[in-house]
C-alpha positions in Angstrom: -173.1 49.3 -36.5 -170.8 51.0 -39.1 -170.9 52.5 -42.5 -167.6 52.0 -44.3 -166.2 53.5 -47.4 -163.4 51.1 -48.4 -160.8 52.7 -50.6 -157.7 50.5 -51.2 -154.4 52.2 -50.6 -155.9 55.2 -48.8 -155.5 56.1 -45.1 -158.5 55.2 -42.9 -160.2 57.3 -40.4 -162.5 55.9 -37.6 -165.2 58.4 -36.5 -167.1 57.4 -33.4 -170.2 59.4 -32.2 -173.5 58.1 -30.8 -175.3 61.0 -32.5 -176.4 59.7 -35.9 -176.5 63.2 -37.3 -172.8 63.8 -36.5 -171.9 60.5 -38.3 -174.0 61.4 -41.3 -172.5 64.9 -41.5 -169.0 63.3 -41.3 -169.9 60.8 -44.0 -171.1 63.5 -46.4 -168.1 65.6 -45.6 -165.8 62.7 -46.6 -167.3 61.9 -49.9 -164.6 62.0 -52.6 -161.9 62.6 -49.9 -158.4 61.1 -50.2 -159.0 58.8 -47.2 -161.4 56.0 -46.3 -163.9 56.6 -43.5 -165.6 54.1 -41.1 -168.4 55.6 -39.0 -169.4 54.0 -35.7 -172.1 54.8 -33.1 -170.9 52.2 -30.6 -167.4 52.6 -29.1 -167.0 48.8 -28.5 -167.7 48.1 -32.2 -165.1 50.7 -33.2 -162.6 49.2 -30.8 -163.1 45.7 -32.3 -162.6 47.2 -35.8 -159.4 48.9 -34.7 -158.1 45.6 -33.1 -158.5 43.8 -36.4 -157.7 46.4 -39.0 -156.1 49.4 -37.3 -156.5 53.0 -38.6 -154.5 56.1 -39.4 -156.7 58.5 -37.4 -159.4 58.2 -34.7 -161.9 60.9 -34.2 -164.2 60.3 -31.2 -166.9 62.1 -29.2 -166.1 62.5 -25.5 -169.4 61.4 -24.0 -170.9 58.2 -25.3 -173.0 55.5 -23.6 -171.1 52.3 -22.6 -167.7 53.7 -23.1 -166.4 57.3 -22.9 -164.0 58.8 -25.4 -161.3 58.8 -22.7 -161.9 55.1 -22.0 -161.7 54.3 -25.7 -158.5 56.4 -25.9 -156.9 54.3 -23.2 -158.0 51.0 -24.9 -156.6 52.2 -28.3 -153.4 53.4 -26.7 -152.8 49.9 -25.4 -152.9 48.6 -29.0 -151.2 51.5 -30.8 -149.3 54.2 -28.9 -148.8 56.4 -31.9 -152.1 56.5 -33.9 -153.5 60.1 -33.9 -156.6 60.5 -31.7 -158.8 63.7 -31.9 -161.5 64.3 -29.2 -164.7 66.1 -30.2 -166.4 67.7 -27.2 -168.9 70.3 -26.1 -167.8 73.5 -24.4 -168.7 72.2 -20.9 -166.3 69.3 -21.3 -163.2 71.2 -22.2 -161.5 70.3 -18.9 -162.1 66.6 -19.7 -160.7 67.2 -23.2 -157.6 68.6 -21.7 -157.3 65.5 -19.5 -157.6 63.5 -22.7 -154.6 65.4 -24.1 -152.6 64.4 -21.1 -153.5 60.8 -21.8 -152.2 61.0 -25.3 -154.9 62.5 -27.4 -153.5 64.5 -30.4 -156.0 67.4 -30.3 -159.6 68.3 -29.5 -162.4 70.1 -31.4 -165.3 71.8 -29.7 -168.9 71.1 -30.8 -170.5 72.1 -33.0 -167.4 71.7 -35.0 -166.8 73.8 -38.2 -166.3 71.5 -41.2 -163.5 73.7 -42.6 -161.8 73.4 -39.2 -162.3 69.7 -39.3 -160.9 69.5 -42.8 -157.8 71.4 -41.8 -157.3 69.2 -38.7 -157.7 66.0 -40.7 -155.4 67.0 -43.5 -152.7 68.2 -41.1 -152.9 65.1 -39.0 -152.8 62.7 -41.9 -149.9 64.5 -43.5 -148.0 64.4 -40.3 -148.7 60.7 -39.9 -147.5 59.9 -43.5 -144.3 61.9 -42.9 -143.7 60.1 -39.6 -144.1 56.7 -41.3 -141.7 57.7 -44.1 -139.1 58.9 -41.6 -139.4 55.7 -39.6 -139.0 53.6 -42.8 -135.9 55.6 -43.8 -134.5 55.3 -40.4 -134.9 51.5 -40.5 -133.3 51.4 -43.9 -130.3 53.6 -42.8 -129.8 51.5 -39.7 -129.1 48.4 -41.8 -125.6 47.3 -40.9 -124.9 46.5 -44.6 -125.7 50.0 -45.6 -125.5 52.3 -42.6 -125.4 55.6 -44.5 -128.0 54.7 -47.1 -125.3 54.8 -49.7 -123.3 52.1 -51.5 -119.5 52.4 -51.8 -116.4 51.7 -49.8 -113.8 53.6 -52.0 -111.5 56.2 -50.3 -113.6 59.0 -51.9 -116.8 57.7 -50.2 -115.0 56.9 -46.9 -114.1 60.6 -46.8 -117.9 61.4 -47.1 -118.8 59.0 -44.3 -116.1 60.4 -42.1 -117.5 63.9 -42.4 -121.1 62.6 -41.8 -120.0 60.9 -38.6 -118.2 64.1 -37.4 -121.1 66.5 -38.0 -124.2 64.3 -37.5 -124.7 65.4 -33.9 -123.3 68.9 -34.3 -126.3 70.9 -35.2 -124.5 73.1 -37.7 -125.7 74.1 -41.1 -124.2 72.2 -44.1 -123.7 72.9 -47.8 -123.5 69.7 -49.9 -121.9 70.3 -53.3 -121.6 67.9 -56.3 -122.7 67.2 -59.8 -126.3 66.1 -60.5 -126.9 62.5 -59.6 -124.0 62.1 -57.1 -126.4 61.5 -54.1 -126.5 64.8 -52.4 -130.0 64.1 -50.9 -128.8 60.7 -49.7 -125.9 62.4 -47.9 -128.4 64.9 -46.3 -130.6 62.1 -45.1 -127.6 60.2 -43.7 -126.6 63.3 -41.7 -130.1 63.6 -40.3 -130.7 59.9 -39.6 -127.3 59.3 -38.0 -128.0 62.2 -35.6 -130.0 62.6 -32.4 -132.7 64.2 -34.6 -133.4 60.8 -36.3 -136.9 60.6 -34.9 -137.7 64.2 -35.9 -139.0 65.4 -39.2 -136.8 65.5 -42.3 -138.3 67.6 -45.1 -137.1 68.0 -48.6 -137.8 71.2 -50.6 -136.7 71.5 -54.3 -136.0 75.2 -54.7 -135.5 74.8 -58.4 -139.0 73.5 -59.0 -141.0 76.4 -57.4 -141.6 80.0 -58.3 -140.9 82.6 -55.6 -144.5 82.9 -54.6 -145.0 79.1 -54.2 -141.6 78.7 -52.5 -142.4 81.4 -49.9 -145.8 79.8 -49.3 -144.4 76.3 -49.0 -141.6 77.5 -46.6 -143.4 79.9 -44.4 -147.1 78.9 -44.7 -149.9 81.4 -45.2 -153.0 82.9 -43.7 -156.4 82.5 -45.2 -156.9 85.1 -48.0 -153.2 85.9 -48.2 -153.4 85.5 -52.0 -155.7 84.2 -54.6 -156.5 80.6 -53.9 -155.6 80.7 -50.2 -158.9 79.5 -49.0 -157.6 78.3 -45.7 -154.6 78.9 -43.4 -151.7 76.5 -43.8 -148.6 75.8 -41.8 -145.3 76.1 -43.7 -142.8 73.3 -44.1 -140.3 75.1 -41.9 -142.9 75.1 -39.2 -143.7 71.4 -39.8 -139.9 70.6 -39.7 -139.3 72.4 -36.4 -137.1 70.2 -34.2 -135.7 68.4 -37.2 -134.0 69.1 -40.5 -134.9 70.9 -43.7 -133.0 70.0 -46.9 -133.1 72.7 -49.5 -132.1 71.2 -52.8 -130.7 73.5 -55.6 -130.3 76.4 -53.3 -128.4 78.3 -56.0 -131.7 78.8 -58.0 -133.5 81.0 -55.5 -133.9 84.7 -56.3 -132.2 87.6 -54.6 -135.5 88.4 -52.8 -135.8 84.9 -51.4 -132.2 84.9 -50.4 -132.9 87.9 -48.1 -136.0 86.2 -46.6 -134.2 82.9 -46.1 -131.2 84.7 -44.5 -133.5 86.2 -41.8 -135.0 82.8 -41.1 -131.6 81.1 -40.8 -130.3 83.8 -38.5 -133.3 84.3 -36.3 -135.0 80.8 -36.4 -138.2 82.7 -36.8 -140.9 82.8 -39.6 -144.1 84.8 -40.3 -146.9 83.3 -42.4 -147.5 85.0 -45.8 -150.3 87.5 -45.0 -149.7 87.2 -41.3 -148.0 89.4 -38.7 -147.3 87.1 -35.8 -143.7 85.8 -35.7 -143.4 82.0 -35.1 -140.4 80.4 -33.5 -138.8 77.4 -35.2 -135.9 75.1 -34.4 -134.5 73.8 -37.7 -131.2 72.5 -39.0 -130.5 73.6 -42.6 -128.8 71.3 -45.0 -128.6 72.8 -48.6 -127.4 71.3 -51.8 -126.2 72.7 -55.1 -124.5 71.6 -58.3 -123.2 75.1 -58.7 -120.0 76.7 -57.3 -121.6 79.0 -54.7 -118.3 80.5 -53.7 -117.8 81.6 -57.3 -121.4 82.9 -57.3 -120.6 85.0 -54.2 -117.5 86.4 -55.9 -119.7 87.3 -59.0 -122.3 88.9 -56.7 -125.1 86.6 -57.8 -125.4 84.9 -54.4 -125.5 86.8 -51.1 -122.2 86.4 -49.1 -124.0 86.7 -45.8 -126.4 83.8 -46.6 -123.6 81.8 -48.0 -121.5 82.1 -44.8 -124.5 81.4 -42.6 -125.1 78.1 -44.5 -121.4 77.2 -45.1 -120.5 76.1 -41.6 -119.4 72.8 -43.0 -119.1 71.9 -46.7 -119.4 68.4 -47.9 -118.5 67.5 -51.5 -120.0 64.4 -53.1 -117.5 62.9 -55.6 -118.5 62.3 -59.2 -118.8 58.6 -60.1 -115.8 58.7 -62.5 -113.7 59.7 -59.4 -114.4 56.4 -57.7 -115.0 53.7 -60.4 -114.2 51.0 -57.9 -117.7 51.6 -56.5 -119.4 50.8 -59.8 -119.6 47.0 -59.2 -121.2 47.2 -55.8 -123.6 49.9 -57.0 -124.6 47.8 -60.0 -125.2 44.8 -57.8 -127.3 46.8 -55.4 -129.4 48.1 -58.3 -129.8 44.6 -59.7 -130.8 43.2 -56.3 -133.5 45.8 -55.8 -134.7 46.2 -59.4 -134.8 42.5 -60.3 -137.2 42.0 -57.3 -139.3 44.9 -58.5 -139.5 43.6 -62.1 -139.7 39.9 -60.9 -136.7 39.0 -63.0 -134.1 36.3 -62.2 -131.0 38.4 -63.0 -127.5 37.5 -62.0 -125.6 40.5 -63.3 -123.4 41.7 -66.2 -120.7 39.6 -67.8 -117.0 40.4 -67.0 -116.4 42.4 -70.1 -119.5 44.5 -69.6 -118.5 45.3 -66.0 -115.1 46.5 -67.1 -116.7 48.8 -69.7 -119.0 50.1 -67.0 -116.0 50.9 -64.8 -114.3 52.8 -67.7 -117.4 54.8 -68.6 -117.5 58.6 -68.1 -120.9 58.7 -66.3 -121.7 62.3 -66.8 -125.1 61.6 -65.1 -123.3 59.9 -62.2 -125.0 57.3 -60.0 -128.5 58.3 -61.3 -127.3 57.5 -64.9 -125.9 54.2 -63.8 -129.1 53.2 -62.1 -131.1 54.2 -65.2 -128.8 52.0 -67.3 -129.1 49.0 -65.0 -132.9 49.4 -64.8 -133.2 49.5 -68.6 -131.1 46.4 -69.1 -133.1 44.4 -66.5 -136.4 45.5 -68.1 -135.1 44.2 -71.5 -133.0 41.2 -70.3 -133.4 37.9 -72.2 -131.7 35.9 -69.6 -130.0 35.9 -66.1 -126.6 37.2 -67.5 -126.8 40.6 -69.1 -124.5 42.1 -71.8 -123.9 45.8 -72.0 -125.3 47.8 -74.8 -123.3 50.5 -76.6 -122.2 53.3 -74.3 -122.1 56.8 -75.7 -119.2 58.5 -74.1 -116.0 57.3 -72.4 -113.4 59.7 -71.4 -109.7 58.9 -70.7 -109.1 58.9 -67.0 -107.1 61.9 -65.8 -105.4 62.7 -62.6 -106.1 65.9 -60.6 -103.0 68.2 -60.5 -101.3 67.0 -63.7 -100.8 69.9 -66.0 -100.9 68.2 -69.4 -103.3 65.7 -70.8 -102.1 62.3 -72.0 -102.5 63.3 -75.6 -101.7 67.0 -75.6 -98.8 66.6 -78.1 -100.5 64.1 -80.4 -98.2 61.1 -79.6 -97.9 57.8 -81.4 -100.4 55.1 -80.3 -97.7 53.2 -78.4 -96.7 56.3 -76.4 -100.4 57.1 -75.8 -100.9 53.6 -74.3 -97.9 54.0 -72.1 -99.0 57.4 -70.7 -102.6 56.2 -70.2 -101.5 53.0 -68.3 -99.2 55.0 -66.0 -101.8 57.6 -65.3 -104.4 55.0 -64.4 -101.8 53.3 -62.1 -101.1 56.7 -60.5 -104.8 57.3 -60.1 -105.2 54.1 -58.1 -102.1 54.8 -56.1 -100.1 51.9 -57.6 -102.8 49.4 -57.0 -102.1 47.0 -59.8 -105.2 44.8 -59.3 -107.6 47.8 -59.6 -105.6 49.2 -62.5 -105.8 45.9 -64.4 -109.6 45.7 -63.9 -110.1 49.2 -65.1 -107.9 48.7 -68.1 -109.6 45.4 -69.0 -106.4 43.4 -68.9 -105.1 40.7 -66.5 -102.4 41.4 -64.0 -99.8 39.5 -65.9 -100.3 41.7 -69.0 -100.1 44.8 -66.8 -96.8 43.5 -65.2 -95.2 43.0 -68.6 -96.2 46.4 -69.8 -94.7 48.0 -66.6 -91.5 46.1 -67.1 -91.4 47.5 -70.6 -92.2 51.1 -69.5 -90.0 51.2 -66.3 -88.0 48.0 -66.1 -86.2 48.9 -62.9 -89.6 49.3 -61.1 -91.6 46.5 -62.8 -91.2 44.3 -59.8 -92.0 40.6 -59.8 -95.2 39.2 -61.2 -97.7 38.2 -58.6 
């Protein structure tokens, strides 16, 4: 016999206890909760339900007629070795509860259980379950041979990124990832984690720029009940939850001086204390941080602590801006089209050739994120399978790092300006004429004739 609260899209809890009062208490406790609840008095009925529908959490009494909680645990473990299983038991059965832990139970609660304690245990277990599933999904995505690092691009600039990821993945050093907004810094952090031996451990993202000092401290370190207004129950911090794995601190340059001091102590000592608590808690966390600021300059200016910077800056990884590797624009566009056309149920082939050339010449101040937004907008508004590019707002002439003067510094005539621009694009692509022609929007024959005109002794033969 069961009473079920079916809530589509929410995690489901199975509660099994032959005492009807316990089931009724649990049912009332779960009204309006963010999960669905199925209450059973008979373990065999609960097992049949689990075989057909599964569950995200099982809470079971230890002593029940027909099948004990330990026997039910064994049967469920044969079906699902990972589902969390909490034993509820009287004080006299604590030894048996400990035996259940050895058999794979997640935890146990003593009767009569406190509802606040039950709530904390349920929330903690479901959060951990959701995080584990997300990590498993990301791990599967990143193990795809077509896209091993979770990023698209095979340009020399991206190959440098992949090479560094391969070198440091299994070296548990701290990493600073620098780059403009939208270049994929979080993707790089995920790649480092999921290419490492920590791939099955937690990977937790914390946006330092989105939280005040008080909230950031509570999120990172956790807090005790009553530590501040609104702290109605104790809570583990994200650093504690991530122990054994990786924490990714995004926009690290935005944290205050006070938080820099506290974070330095954690990075150095691998130890935290709950807000409002006194007991130190050991953690084992790899720190990967990201910023779109020049932290080294911030250290020179005195606005970022040099000791924290050097603790974090064991390895620095720079994500290139999209305009630095325009040859990756076509595969990125195709990847976005493949995914977004399925999402919007549109039969989209791609952009026409002229549009693709314009995309490759565009400035992309918002980098890959801006490109994805543009592709998504065009797919949403597309009238047919082949898309034509709308007007782009800003295109900058391509420049080459290390060249002291720009191509138009002395206001040259248009013909001279064209000559300088073509030669600089050719230099940018290391004399690769095919890529240069695509970027300029001309065919290779036209480019060859231009080169013969500009440097006849080096024009070479037309391919």
